[in-house]
Backbone as a chain_set.jsonl record, in Angstrom:
{"seq": "XXXXXXXXXXXXXXXXXXXXXXXXXXXXXXXXXXXXXXXXXXXXXXXXXXXXXXXXXXXXXXXXXXXXXXXXXXXXXXXXXXXXXXXXXXXXXXXXXXXXXXXXXXXXXXXXXXXXXXXXXXXXXXXXXXXXXXXXXXXXXXXXXXXXXXXXXXXXXXXXXXXXXXXXXXXXXXXXXXXXXXXXXXXXXXXXXXXXXXXXXXXXXXX", "coords": {"N": [[26.597, -31.693, -1.069], [25.044, -33.901, -2.086], [24.728, -36.486, -5.077], [22.11, -37.191, -5.212], [20.474, -35.937, -3.531], [20.346, -33.727, -5.188], [19.246, -34.078, -7.756], [17.081, -34.594, -6.813], [15.637, -31.203, -6.524], [14.751, -29.979, -8.545], [12.443, -31.637, -8.765], [10.995, -30.931, -6.421], [11.048, -27.951, -6.694], [9.631, -27.603, -8.838], [7.092, -28.5, -7.47], [6.918, -26.579, -5.585], [6.397, -24.395, -6.757], [3.75, -25.052, -8.187], [2.352, -25.268, -5.713], [2.51, -22.929, -5.366], [1.06, -21.262, -7.272], [-0.965, -19.335, -7.245], [-0.022, -17.333, -6.176], [2.142, -16.619, -7.236], [1.18, -15.852, -9.943], [-0.777, -13.963, -9.626], [1.364, -11.699, -8.699], [2.922, -11.819, -11.347], [1.356, -10.548, -12.715], [0.537, -7.682, -11.272], [2.963, -6.957, -11.275], [3.526, -6.566, -14.803], [1.542, -4.2, -14.805], [2.756, -2.541, -13.387], [4.821, -1.877, -15.011], [3.818, -1.288, -17.471], [2.078, 1.184, -16.677], [3.919, 2.987, -15.128], [5.563, 4.005, -16.555], [4.31, 5.886, -18.36], [3.274, 7.213, -17.01], [4.721, 8.618, -15.824], [5.63, 10.298, -17.749], [3.421, 12.157, -18.476], [0.739, 14.805, -17.683], [0.053, 16.177, -14.362], [-2.844, 15.981, -12.04], [-3.717, 18.034, -10.895], [-2.391, 19.543, -12.901], [-3.811, 18.842, -15.371], [-6.328, 19.194, -14.737], [-6.362, 22.109, -14.206], [-6.128, 22.626, -11.452], [-4.415, 24.302, -9.677], [-4.563, 26.905, -9.085], [-6.465, 26.282, -6.876], [-5.096, 24.717, -5.382], [-3.05, 25.794, -4.464], [-4.65, 28.426, -2.822], [-5.831, 26.487, -0.831], [-3.162, 26.193, 0.524], [-2.464, 28.799, 1.48], [-4.052, 28.563, 3.641], [-5.037, 28.727, 7.484], [-4.022, 26.722, 8.568], [-2.117, 25.696, 6.347], [0.228, 27.604, 6.759], [0.784, 27.677, 9.576], [1.97, 25.503, 10.11], [4.03, 25.654, 7.925], [5.553, 27.812, 9.002], [6.506, 27.24, 11.169], [9.407, 25.465, 12.983], [9.388, 23.11, 14.155], [6.785, 21.737, 13.724], [6.333, 20.137, 11.317], [8.162, 17.98, 10.872], [7.278, 16.78, 13.282], [4.576, 15.932, 12.836], [5.443, 14.195, 10.419], [6.354, 12.544, 12.052], [4.093, 10.831, 13.235], [2.374, 10.365, 10.999], [4.113, 8.52, 9.947], [4.237, 6.735, 12.305], [1.761, 6.207, 11.676], [1.346, 4.61, 9.599], [3.152, 2.496, 10.225], [1.589, 0.872, 12.036], [-0.704, 0.173, 10.461], [0.528, -0.975, 8.29], [1.681, -2.858, 9.256], [-0.225, -4.5, 10.184], [-2.167, -5.2, 7.702], [0.623, -6.873, 6.853], [0.542, -9.152, 8.718], [-1.89, -10.517, 8.31], [-2.056, -10.66, 5.514], [0.137, -12.541, 5.271], [-0.752, -14.044, 6.606], [-2.799, -15.168, 4.966], [-1.343, -16.512, 2.655], [-0.383, -18.195, 3.936], [2.263, -18.378, 5.587], [2.308, -18.032, 7.879], [1.088, -17.697, 11.383], [0.055, -19.673, 11.262], [-1.412, -21.799, 12.903], [-4.06, -20.693, 13.379], [-7.335, -19.747, 12.36], [-7.941, -17.792, 9.229], [-10.216, -15.711, 9.641], [-9.88, -15.226, 12.016], [-7.808, -14.005, 12.514], [-7.995, -11.919, 10.66], [-9.968, -10.358, 12.736], [-8.481, -9.814, 14.89], [-6.3, -8.19, 13.703], [-7.823, -6.347, 12.073], [-9.278, -3.721, 13.879], [-6.737, -2.639, 14.607], [-5.668, -1.758, 11.987], [-7.474, 0.098, 11.012], [-7.15, 2.181, 12.88], [-4.476, 2.55, 12.264], [-5.111, 3.391, 9.804], [-6.701, 6.174, 9.98], [-4.786, 7.885, 12.067], [-3.17, 7.815, 10.206], [-4.748, 9.819, 7.789], [-5.539, 11.415, 9.297], [-2.934, 13.132, 10.119], [-2.068, 12.948, 7.503], [-3.716, 14.843, 5.991], [-2.641, 17.774, 6.939], [-0.136, 17.688, 6.419], [0.015, 17.735, 3.998], [-1.502, 20.294, 2.978], [0.759, 21.833, 3.922], [2.133, 21.413, 1.703], [0.524, 22.108, -0.518], [1.571, 23.386, -3.268], [4.002, 21.762, -4.276], [2.981, 19.307, -4.389], [1.052, 19.596, -6.282], [2.541, 19.583, -8.374], [3.258, 17.295, -8.29], [4.374, 13.369, -9.582], [4.362, 11.498, -7.469], [2.709, 11.656, -5.543], [0.377, 11.839, -6.375], [0.268, 9.092, -7.315], [0.268, 7.884, -4.779], [-2.036, 8.649, -3.114], [-4.227, 7.808, -5.237], [-3.554, 4.666, -5.17], [-3.635, 4.409, -2.159], [-6.837, 5.317, -2.465], [-7.787, 3.129, -4.019], [-6.299, 0.872, -2.352], [-7.248, 0.797, 0.065], [-10.332, 0.38, -0.666], [-10.135, -1.952, -2.036], [-9.38, -3.596, 0.286], [-11.083, -3.615, 1.858], [-13.663, -4.498, 0.702], [-12.757, -6.555, -0.816], [-10.382, -8.479, -0.321], [-11.051, -8.895, 3.01], [-13.163, -9.925, 2.886], [-12.91, -12.49, 1.463], [-11.062, -13.874, 3.458], [-12.898, -13.796, 5.554], [-14.264, -16.038, 4.674], [-15.298, -19.471, 5.073], [-14.786, -21.324, 2.913], [-13.132, -20.485, 1.359], [-10.369, -21.35, -1.299], [-7.529, -22.149, -1.236], [-5.806, -21.023, -3.062], [-7.502, -18.724, -3.944], [-7.088, -17.54, -1.413], [-4.187, -17.02, -1.708], [-3.982, -15.534, -4.029], [-5.047, -12.954, -3.411], [-3.77, -11.934, -1.165], [-1.463, -11.559, -2.571], [-2.231, -9.37, -4.37], [-2.76, -7.251, -2.374], [-0.574, -6.803, -0.882], [0.977, -5.767, -2.698], [-0.282, -3.599, -3.717], [-0.382, -2.269, -0.835], [2.319, -1.904, -0.914], [2.483, -0.438, -2.998], [1.73, 2.34, -2.518], [2.933, 2.785, -0.254], [5.615, 3.274, -1.53], [5.322, 4.939, -2.999], [4.79, 7.436, -1.38], [6.661, 7.676, 0.072], [8.435, 8.667, -1.689], [7.821, 10.979, -2.555], [9.381, 13.076, -1.268], [11.389, 12.918, -2.472], [11.354, 13.437, -5.894], [9.892, 15.87, -7.64]], "CA": [[25.508, -31.811, -1.671], [24.78, -35.525, -2.536], [23.864, -36.311, -6.252], [20.416, -37.605, -5.404], [20.089, -34.452, -3.172], [20.421, -32.313, -6.628], [18.712, -34.176, -8.778], [15.645, -33.812, -6.225], [15.498, -29.749, -6.607], [13.679, -29.569, -9.725], [10.83, -32.069, -8.368], [10.795, -29.847, -5.098], [11.046, -26.742, -6.931], [8.121, -28.08, -9.215], [6.066, -28.839, -6.246], [6.384, -25.183, -5.226], [5.554, -23.392, -7.735], [2.731, -25.466, -8.697], [1.666, -24.949, -4.64], [2.141, -20.955, -4.875], [1.126, -20.636, -8.705], [-1.971, -17.903, -7.495], [0.544, -15.891, -5.804], [3.148, -16.064, -8.731], [0.684, -15.451, -11.467], [-1.364, -12.764, -9.311], [2.387, -11.41, -9.105], [3.339, -11.49, -12.115], [-0.079, -9.432, -13.325], [0.944, -6.646, -10.856], [4.444, -6.189, -12.532], [3.237, -6.354, -16.253], [0.874, -3.03, -14.724], [3.442, -1.485, -13.556], [5.914, -1.748, -16.17], [3.037, -0.809, -17.955], [1.682, 2.202, -16.434], [4.544, 3.916, -14.572], [6.288, 4.931, -17.544], [3.295, 6.543, -19.08], [2.693, 7.826, -16.122], [5.97, 9.769, -15.445], [6.015, 11.38, -19.001], [2.015, 12.557, -18.705], [0.539, 16.144, -16.523], [-0.285, 15.47, -13.035], [-3.645, 15.749, -12.331], [-3.632, 19.456, -10.449], [-2.041, 20.514, -13.896], [-4.454, 18.643, -16.375], [-7.65, 19.949, -14.794], [-6.166, 22.996, -13.842], [-6.464, 22.821, -10.213], [-3.336, 24.537, -9.609], [-4.701, 28.291, -7.907], [-7.199, 25.928, -5.532], [-4.461, 24.253, -4.434], [-2.346, 27.657, -4.048], [-5.529, 28.265, -2.154], [-5.352, 25.619, 0.305], [-1.792, 25.933, 0.865], [-2.522, 29.76, 2.144], [-5.193, 29.089, 5.111], [-3.974, 29.266, 8.513], [-2.95, 25.23, 8.993], [-0.494, 25.319, 5.939], [1.145, 28.866, 6.764], [1.389, 27.617, 10.725], [2.983, 24.707, 9.622], [5.161, 26.085, 6.963], [6.383, 29.196, 9.839], [7.283, 26.409, 12.848], [10.376, 24.348, 13.067], [9.18, 21.724, 14.307], [5.698, 21.047, 13.325], [6.317, 19.164, 9.621], [9.019, 16.651, 11.215], [6.461, 15.747, 14.244], [3.792, 15.211, 12.057], [5.645, 13.632, 9.465], [6.831, 11.259, 12.546], [3.193, 10.527, 13.287], [2.259, 9.995, 9.851], [4.463, 7.379, 9.746], [3.738, 5.589, 12.956], [0.067, 4.831, 11.528], [2.104, 3.684, 8.338], [3.689, 1.139, 10.224], [0.595, 0.04, 12.594], [-1.441, -0.076, 9.301], [1.294, -2.196, 7.469], [1.8, -4.414, 10.174], [-2.267, -5.61, 10.523], [-1.95, -5.463, 6.746], [1.305, -7.819, 6.675], [0.289, -10.461, 9.229], [-3.496, -10.919, 7.352], [-1.829, -11.467, 4.306], [1.178, -13.8, 5.508], [-1.697, -15.893, 7.098], [-3.348, -15.806, 3.805], [-0.093, -17.143, 1.87], [0.338, -19.832, 4.562], [3.762, -17.941, 5.948], [2.477, -17.37, 9.81], [0.377, -18.176, 12.017], [-1.262, -21.221, 10.375], [-2.889, -22.598, 13.662], [-5.001, -19.851, 13.993], [-8.048, -19.252, 10.942], [-7.577, -16.244, 8.632], [-11.115, -14.667, 9.82], [-9.712, -15.04, 13.614], [-6.431, -13.211, 12.586], [-8.55, -10.944, 10.499], [-10.856, -10.162, 13.38], [-7.415, -9.436, 15.354], [-5.682, -6.951, 12.964], [-8.87, -5.015, 11.804], [-9.01, -2.69, 14.48], [-5.362, -2.049, 14.009], [-5.905, -1.58, 10.871], [-8.333, 1.474, 10.996], [-6.474, 2.932, 13.967], [-3.356, 3.246, 11.023], [-5.678, 4.716, 8.953], [-7.281, 7.153, 10.783], [-3.455, 8.116, 11.871], [-2.491, 8.296, 8.058], [-5.704, 10.772, 7.284], [-5.545, 12.749, 10.196], [-1.517, 13.351, 10.022], [-1.351, 13.444, 5.825], [-4.157, 16.26, 5.683], [-2.162, 19.036, 7.434], [0.949, 17.653, 5.861], [-0.73, 17.981, 2.27], [-1.69, 21.598, 2.904], [1.98, 22.699, 3.792], [2.925, 21.194, 0.256], [-0.241, 22.271, -1.962], [2.306, 23.794, -4.585], [4.525, 20.753, -4.603], [2.018, 18.293, -4.58], [0.011, 20.246, -7.519], [3.505, 19.163, -9.785], [3.991, 15.765, -7.96], [3.449, 12.135, -9.247], [4.12, 10.347, -6.715], [1.564, 12.253, -4.319], [-0.925, 11.117, -6.95], [0.349, 8.114, -7.568], [0.055, 7.516, -3.516], [-3.479, 9.223, -3.459], [-5.049, 6.891, -5.831], [-3.14, 3.588, -4.425], [-4.187, 4.645, -0.965], [-8.196, 4.6, -2.16], [-7.585, 1.436, -4.35], [-5.994, -0.551, -1.435], [-8.448, 0.852, 1.239], [-11.325, -0.097, -0.97], [-9.689, -4.058, -1.923], [-9.04, -4.638, 1.496], [-12.198, -3.993, 3.124], [-14.495, -5.076, -0.226], [-12.592, -7.517, -1.337], [-9.733, -9.399, 0.952], [-11.339, -9.33, 4.197], [-14.334, -10.979, 2.991], [-12.121, -13.524, 1.22], [-10.34, -14.209, 4.924], [-14.226, -14.556, 6.643], [-15.263, -17.179, 4.002], [-14.249, -20.496, 5.708], [-14.633, -22.108, 2.028], [-12.164, -19.676, 0.226], [-9.514, -21.799, -1.709], [-5.85, -21.674, -1.338], [-5.159, -20.145, -4.682], [-7.808, -17.648, -3.721], [-6.667, -16.392, 0.069], [-2.619, -16.405, -2.21], [-4.133, -14.012, -5.265], [-5.563, -11.744, -2.476], [-2.892, -11.549, -0.223], [-0.498, -10.863, -3.561], [-2.738, -8.391, -4.491], [-2.953, -6.538, -0.964], [0.39, -6.182, -0.353], [1.388, -4.929, -3.606], [-1.242, -2.312, -3.421], [0.458, -0.93, -0.197], [3.588, -1.773, -0.731], [2.81, 1.213, -3.559], [1.195, 3.314, -1.297], [4.543, 3.187, 1.101], [6.612, 3.448, -1.903], [4.959, 6.37, -3.691], [4.26, 8.339, -0.295], [8.258, 7.936, 0.617], [9.108, 9.319, -2.733], [6.983, 12.125, -2.815], [10.188, 13.919, -0.874], [12.388, 13.19, -3.278], [10.824, 13.926, -6.249], [9.558, 17.293, -7.889]], "C": [[25.507, -32.98, -2.324], [24.312, -35.511, -4.486], [22.484, -36.754, -6.139], [19.773, -36.84, -4.856], [19.845, -33.322, -4.147], [19.937, -32.693, -7.434], [17.047, -34.395, -7.889], [14.99, -32.31, -6.305], [14.619, -30.072, -7.581], [12.493, -30.477, -9.36], [10.319, -31.15, -7.109], [10.32, -28.297, -5.373], [9.349, -26.716, -7.804], [6.796, -28.216, -8.247], [5.782, -27.241, -6.062], [6.091, -24.131, -5.406], [4.377, -23.678, -8.415], [1.852, -25.549, -7.001], [1.367, -23.391, -4.153], [2.032, -20.399, -6.44], [0.158, -19.134, -8.326], [-1.2, -17.044, -7.572], [1.559, -15.663, -6.78], [2.219, -15.261, -9.66], [-0.175, -14.037, -10.379], [0.246, -11.242, -9.17], [3.09, -10.613, -9.986], [2.314, -9.899, -13.197], [0.456, -8.412, -13.052], [2.498, -5.955, -11.74], [4.319, -5.926, -13.408], [2.311, -4.606, -15.72], [1.787, -2.384, -14.756], [4.392, -0.932, -14.237], [5.383, -0.895, -17.327], [3.122, 0.732, -17.82], [2.657, 2.908, -16.122], [5.094, 4.634, -15.559], [5.587, 5.851, -17.956], [2.568, 7.341, -18.329], [3.208, 9.39, -16.214], [6.329, 10.637, -16.481], [4.125, 12.131, -19.147], [1.717, 13.728, -17.27], [-0.438, 15.323, -15.746], [-2.142, 16.491, -13.337], [-4.249, 17.306, -12.052], [-2.824, 20.178, -11.789], [-3.361, 19.978, -15.087], [-6.313, 19.086, -16.465], [-7.384, 21.095, -14.219], [-6.56, 23.847, -12.439], [-5.365, 23.897, -9.657], [-3.707, 25.791, -8.53], [-5.547, 27.615, -6.91], [-6.068, 24.947, -5.006], [-3.135, 25.14, -4.058], [-3.51, 27.705, -3.118], [-5.925, 27.415, -0.747], [-4.116, 26.019, 0.713], [-2.205, 27.591, 1.583], [-3.333, 29.433, 3.327], [-4.172, 28.704, 5.746], [-3.299, 27.623, 8.545], [-1.902, 25.062, 7.757], [0.659, 26.186, 6.422], [1.337, 28.57, 8.392], [2.402, 26.718, 10.592], [4.641, 24.792, 9.211], [6.035, 27.594, 8.316], [7.301, 28.537, 10.951], [8.585, 25.385, 12.103], [10.046, 23.106, 13.26], [7.844, 20.886, 14.366], [5.542, 20.292, 12.489], [7.328, 18.175, 10.445], [7.837, 16.133, 12.54], [5.187, 15.368, 13.417], [3.927, 14.254, 11.085], [5.438, 11.943, 10.363], [5.439, 10.325, 12.781], [2.13, 9.408, 12.206], [2.578, 8.519, 9.793], [4.432, 6.313, 10.853], [2.602, 5.273, 12.876], [0.426, 4.219, 10.353], [2.218, 2.345, 9.07], [2.419, 0.585, 11.024], [-0.144, -0.287, 11.483], [-1.045, -1.361, 8.097], [1.376, -3.218, 8.206], [0.686, -5.325, 10.304], [-2.075, -6.058, 8.697], [-0.64, -6.681, 6.441], [0.677, -9.249, 7.114], [-1.373, -10.999, 8.975], [-3.077, -11.628, 6.378], [-0.782, -12.255, 4.131], [0.22, -14.825, 5.79], [-2.095, -16.453, 5.96], [-2.309, -16.636, 2.465], [0.206, -18.225, 2.592], [1.667, -19.635, 5.077], [3.828, -17.59, 7.258], [1.027, -17.756, 10.213], [-1.021, -19.39, 11.332], [-1.852, -22.201, 11.65], [-3.825, -21.744, 14.119], [-6.155, -19.524, 12.487], [-7.807, -18.378, 10.674], [-9.26, -15.422, 9.588], [-10.483, -14.498, 11.546], [-8.344, -14.011, 13.536], [-6.927, -11.998, 12.207], [-9.352, -9.977, 11.316], [-9.877, -9.42, 14.309], [-6.447, -8.155, 15.1], [-6.488, -5.904, 12.474], [-8.809, -4.126, 12.325], [-7.737, -2.037, 14.764], [-5.033, -1.293, 12.762], [-6.564, 0.081, 10.624], [-7.815, 2.588, 11.955], [-4.991, 3.358, 13.053], [-4.392, 4.3, 10.019], [-6.235, 5.732, 8.963], [-5.803, 8.068, 11.328], [-3.165, 8.973, 10.703], [-3.156, 9.637, 8.207], [-5.565, 11.889, 8.09], [-4.396, 13.762, 9.962], [-1.493, 13.898, 8.224], [-2.217, 14.719, 5.551], [-3.446, 17.532, 5.872], [-0.623, 18.729, 6.857], [0.867, 18.181, 3.995], [-0.69, 19.908, 2.353], [-0.868, 22.27, 3.079], [2.751, 22.328, 2.655], [2.357, 21.064, -0.605], [0.774, 22.137, -3.371], [3.328, 22.593, -4.997], [3.79, 19.348, -4.894], [0.84, 18.436, -5.612], [1.241, 19.217, -8.513], [3.673, 17.59, -9.543], [3.596, 14.185, -8.643], [3.352, 11.359, -8.918], [3.104, 10.632, -6.011], [0.446, 11.725, -5.297], [-1.329, 9.701, -6.676], [-0.317, 7.518, -5.661], [-1.969, 8.133, -3.223], [-4.409, 8.321, -3.88], [-4.353, 5.319, -5.631], [-3.913, 3.491, -2.823], [-6.095, 4.172, -1.3], [-8.013, 3.084, -2.684], [-7.316, 0.645, -3.175], [-6.958, -0.485, -0.396], [-9.443, -0.083, 0.499], [-11.311, -1.692, -1.522], [-9.665, -4.636, -0.696], [-10.224, -4.516, 2.493], [-13.387, -4.625, 2.298], [-14.06, -6.516, -0.655], [-11.46, -8.831, -0.262], [-10.392, -9.958, 2.104], [-12.397, -9.785, 3.866], [-14.224, -12.505, 2.436], [-11.617, -14.31, 2.677], [-11.533, -14.337, 5.592], [-14.05, -15.531, 5.904], [-14.467, -18.385, 4.674], [-13.982, -21.945, 4.094], [-13.655, -21.666, 0.84], [-10.655, -20.494, -0.119], [-8.26, -20.746, -1.43], [-5.761, -21.133, -2.33], [-5.784, -19.046, -4.389], [-7.134, -16.475, -2.476], [-4.853, -16.34, -0.8], [-3.153, -15.548, -3.002], [-4.561, -13.162, -4.355], [-4.982, -11.539, -1.68], [-1.416, -10.65, -1.768], [-1.11, -9.171, -3.506], [-2.736, -7.095, -3.436], [-1.748, -6.077, -0.702], [1.55, -5.666, -1.896], [0.521, -3.693, -4.024], [-0.406, -1.564, -2.099], [1.591, -1.202, -0.186], [3.653, 0.023, -1.772], [2.422, 2.507, -3.426], [2.557, 3.648, -0.587], [5.374, 3.688, 0.291], [6.396, 5.022, -2.695], [5.111, 7.771, -2.642], [6.197, 8.587, 0.428], [8.719, 8.523, -0.997], [8.953, 10.402, -2.993], [8.346, 13.415, -2.156], [11.504, 14.022, -1.453], [12.399, 13.262, -5.41], [10.091, 14.682, -6.823], [7.835, 17.582, -7.76]], "O": [[26.158, -32.951, -3.368], [23.669, -34.598, -5.006], [21.748, -36.624, -7.117], [18.607, -36.67, -5.211], [19.275, -32.254, -3.923], [19.891, -31.874, -8.352], [15.992, -34.313, -8.516], [13.772, -32.254, -6.138], [13.547, -30.53, -7.185], [11.41, -30.002, -9.702], [9.151, -30.766, -7.047], [9.57, -27.605, -4.684], [8.326, -26.093, -7.52], [5.635, -27.966, -8.57], [4.7, -26.711, -6.316], [5.688, -23.186, -4.729], [3.878, -22.841, -9.167], [0.676, -25.905, -7.073], [0.656, -22.839, -3.313], [2.656, -19.424, -6.857], [0.386, -18.062, -8.887], [-1.186, -16.144, -8.412], [1.817, -14.512, -7.133], [2.512, -14.137, -10.066], [0.178, -12.939, -10.809], [0.068, -10.073, -9.514], [3.621, -9.508, -9.875], [2.56, -8.913, -13.892], [0.985, -7.801, -13.98], [2.826, -4.986, -12.424], [4.868, -4.841, -13.605], [2.6, -3.727, -16.532], [2.035, -1.642, -15.706], [4.783, 0.232, -14.151], [6.03, -0.086, -17.994], [3.863, 1.461, -18.48], [2.616, 3.898, -16.853], [5.131, 5.862, -15.479], [6.191, 6.923, -17.995], [1.58, 8.004, -18.644], [2.747, 10.508, -16.441], [7.128, 11.561, -16.337], [3.864, 12.614, -20.249], [2.249, 13.615, -16.166], [-1.239, 14.427, -16.012], [-2.513, 17.234, -14.246], [-5.099, 17.785, -12.802], [-2.634, 21.391, -11.699], [-3.867, 20.923, -15.692], [-7.13, 19.228, -17.374], [-8.313, 21.366, -13.458], [-7.009, 24.977, -12.253], [-6.009, 24.505, -8.801], [-3.293, 25.771, -7.371], [-5.536, 28.239, -5.849], [-6.398, 24.356, -3.978], [-2.346, 24.772, -3.188], [-3.386, 26.75, -2.352], [-6.298, 27.984, 0.278], [-4.313, 26.291, 1.897], [-2.227, 27.325, 2.785], [-3.206, 30.307, 4.185], [-3.034, 28.419, 5.373], [-2.077, 27.473, 8.544], [-0.892, 24.392, 7.973], [1.81, 25.761, 6.521], [2.227, 29.324, 8.787], [3.569, 26.985, 10.879], [5.722, 24.405, 9.654], [7.142, 28.081, 8.088], [8.335, 28.957, 11.47], [8.602, 24.795, 11.023], [10.4, 22.144, 12.58], [7.719, 19.76, 14.848], [4.579, 19.54, 12.639], [6.627, 17.17, 10.561], [7.651, 14.918, 12.602], [4.899, 14.174, 13.504], [2.995, 13.519, 10.757], [4.924, 10.882, 10.01], [5.564, 9.122, 12.552], [1.511, 8.361, 12.394], [1.798, 7.577, 9.657], [4.567, 5.129, 10.543], [2.099, 4.389, 13.569], [-0.217, 3.217, 10.042], [1.623, 1.319, 8.74], [2.117, -0.488, 10.502], [-0.303, -1.507, 11.54], [-1.695, -2.167, 7.431], [1.163, -4.375, 7.845], [0.672, -6.543, 10.48], [-1.848, -7.242, 8.447], [-1.037, -7.537, 5.651], [0.378, -10.184, 6.371], [-1.83, -11.942, 9.622], [-3.386, -12.797, 6.15], [-0.587, -12.74, 3.017], [0.219, -16.007, 5.447], [-1.983, -17.645, 5.673], [-2.784, -17.238, 1.503], [0.906, -19.139, 2.155], [2.371, -20.645, 5.085], [4.78, -17.071, 7.841], [0.08, -18.043, 9.481], [-2.21, -19.638, 11.133], [-2.593, -23.163, 11.448], [-4.414, -21.965, 15.177], [-5.581, -19.011, 11.526], [-7.348, -17.657, 11.56], [-8.989, -14.386, 10.193], [-10.795, -13.477, 12.158], [-7.982, -13.344, 14.505], [-6.668, -10.998, 12.875], [-9.527, -8.851, 10.851], [-10.297, -8.312, 14.642], [-5.979, -7.374, 15.929], [-6.086, -4.743, 12.401], [-8.298, -3.222, 11.664], [-7.735, -0.872, 15.161], [-4.232, -0.366, 12.648], [-5.972, 1.007, 10.071], [-8.076, 3.776, 11.765], [-4.498, 4.473, 13.228], [-4.352, 5.488, 9.696], [-6.336, 6.351, 7.903], [-5.821, 9.188, 10.816], [-3.009, 10.157, 10.403], [-2.496, 10.581, 8.642], [-5.486, 13.06, 7.721], [-4.614, 14.94, 9.681], [-1.021, 14.958, 7.813], [-1.673, 15.652, 4.961], [-3.603, 18.399, 5.012], [0.116, 19.713, 6.886], [1.58, 18.795, 3.202], [0.151, 20.593, 1.77], [-1.031, 23.424, 2.682], [3.888, 22.774, 2.504], [2.732, 20.375, -1.553], [0.804, 21.239, -4.212], [3.463, 22.48, -6.215], [4.222, 18.481, -5.654], [-0.084, 17.636, -5.764], [0.868, 18.287, -9.227], [4.112, 16.797, -10.376], [2.516, 13.73, -8.265], [2.69, 10.414, -9.346], [2.408, 9.643, -5.781], [-0.458, 11.104, -4.739], [-2.34, 9.178, -6.208], [-1.309, 6.798, -5.547], [-2.899, 7.331, -3.307], [-5.334, 7.976, -3.145], [-5.084, 4.605, -6.317], [-4.646, 2.562, -2.483], [-6.665, 3.219, -0.768], [-8.071, 2.08, -1.975], [-8.086, -0.288, -2.946], [-7.487, -1.504, 0.05], [-9.504, -1.251, 0.884], [-12.264, -2.467, -1.444], [-9.855, -5.832, -0.475], [-10.354, -5.086, 3.576], [-14.183, -5.287, 2.965], [-14.84, -7.456, -0.812], [-11.89, -9.818, 0.334], [-10.414, -11.17, 2.323], [-12.887, -10.291, 4.876], [-14.975, -13.443, 2.703], [-11.953, -15.489, 2.787], [-11.384, -15.164, 6.492], [-13.432, -16.347, 6.588], [-13.245, -18.358, 4.824], [-13.343, -22.996, 4.132], [-13.44, -22.232, -0.232], [-9.762, -20.328, 0.711], [-8.037, -19.536, -1.396], [-5.306, -20.079, -1.886], [-5.048, -18.06, -4.428], [-6.839, -15.28, -2.518], [-4.207, -15.402, -0.334], [-2.762, -14.423, -2.693], [-4.233, -12.082, -4.845], [-5.539, -10.688, -0.987], [-0.794, -9.588, -1.758], [-0.685, -8.181, -2.911], [-2.707, -5.959, -3.907], [-1.683, -4.926, -0.271], [2.724, -5.302, -1.837], [1.009, -2.866, -4.794], [0.14, -0.471, -2.255], [2.171, -0.667, 0.759], [4.301, 1.051, -1.578], [2.722, 3.511, -4.072], [3.049, 4.771, -0.476], [6.104, 4.551, 0.778], [7.21, 5.932, -2.853], [5.462, 8.886, -3.028], [6.665, 9.522, 1.078], [9.923, 8.779, -0.952], [9.797, 11.01, -3.651], [8.255, 14.572, -2.566], [12.428, 14.789, -1.181], [13.439, 13.127, -6.054], [8.983, 14.195, -6.596], [7.384, 18.714, -7.938]]}, "num_chains": 1, "name": "protein.A"}
């Protein structure tokens, strides 16, 4: 690399940062929230413990759905596979839309057009996740009662769905949305859904 080319790097980096300042700012804000909330949450009581829901969780687990899954050798892994398939479909639709808002993919298509194509798959994936997630929960209610990752996933899922439907999709449909606004919306969306996926994966490795 020549000296002239090396001297251009600071200017190129500065222009890149300026062009992505909203995405970087949104990511920094999310990182700060994770840093502040996760250590506190790991030392706090779960909702189940704090609100005295343990007996209610146990009653749910004693129902026929939970017992049928627990008595079977193959039902839980099959349902889990379908659950992950739903997550993949939902995650794919989210990533495609958010990359377009970030200007990193499908640049020739308007954000509203990309949204129209990905929105049906988003709801298909969400429906599959809920339909399979409920019986998975019913088969592990006692574990979920004391599992921080489970409640992070549920809280994150509710927030992510509301944010996607009420905020991000509206920004994508608007013709007058600025690049800065679209970048920030995309980063927040990806961060929420990453939290949902990571917490769901961590359920199996935590208490």
